[in-house]
Each structure stands twice: as structure tokens, then as C-alpha cells.
C-alpha angles and dihedrals in degrees: 000000000000106000096192088066090060105035117061139170116219115177093215095054122074092340092295098304115153109268138182106264113259094019140076091231114119123219087237091056094049092047089048091057091051091046089053089059101263111153121228087252091054093050094047093046093051096040105036092176088070125082135199088258091055091054091048089050090053091052092046091049091052092048092051097044102031126113 
């Protein structure tokens, strides 16, 4: 999986926060759902524009850019 293909930063969308390509969902938002205990199934059911690969890209992005 190539995470840069899925996670983008566009200055005009969400003040330039990293988002999942083709959505207005920030990486921070997706990770927050997972941190709150949402399962992958829950996230994908509630946000059908996301895929398993998008969730994996969010986790990879966080791991590569985290503290």
C-alpha cells in the first residue's frame, strides 16, 4: 500500500489538515473514531466512502508523522 496516494493535504480543505483523498474526512477524525473504540466495520458502515485501505493509510500516516 502506498499511503501518499490516499492521504493528501489540500490548503483549501479543512485548513490544510491531512485528509483521505476524495473526502473531507481528516486523518485526525478517522483516528479519533478508532481511538474511541469504533471498529473498522463501524467506521466503514458509517462512512461508506472509506475503505479498509484508507483506514490503514491513516494509521500508517500517524505512525510515520507521530511524536
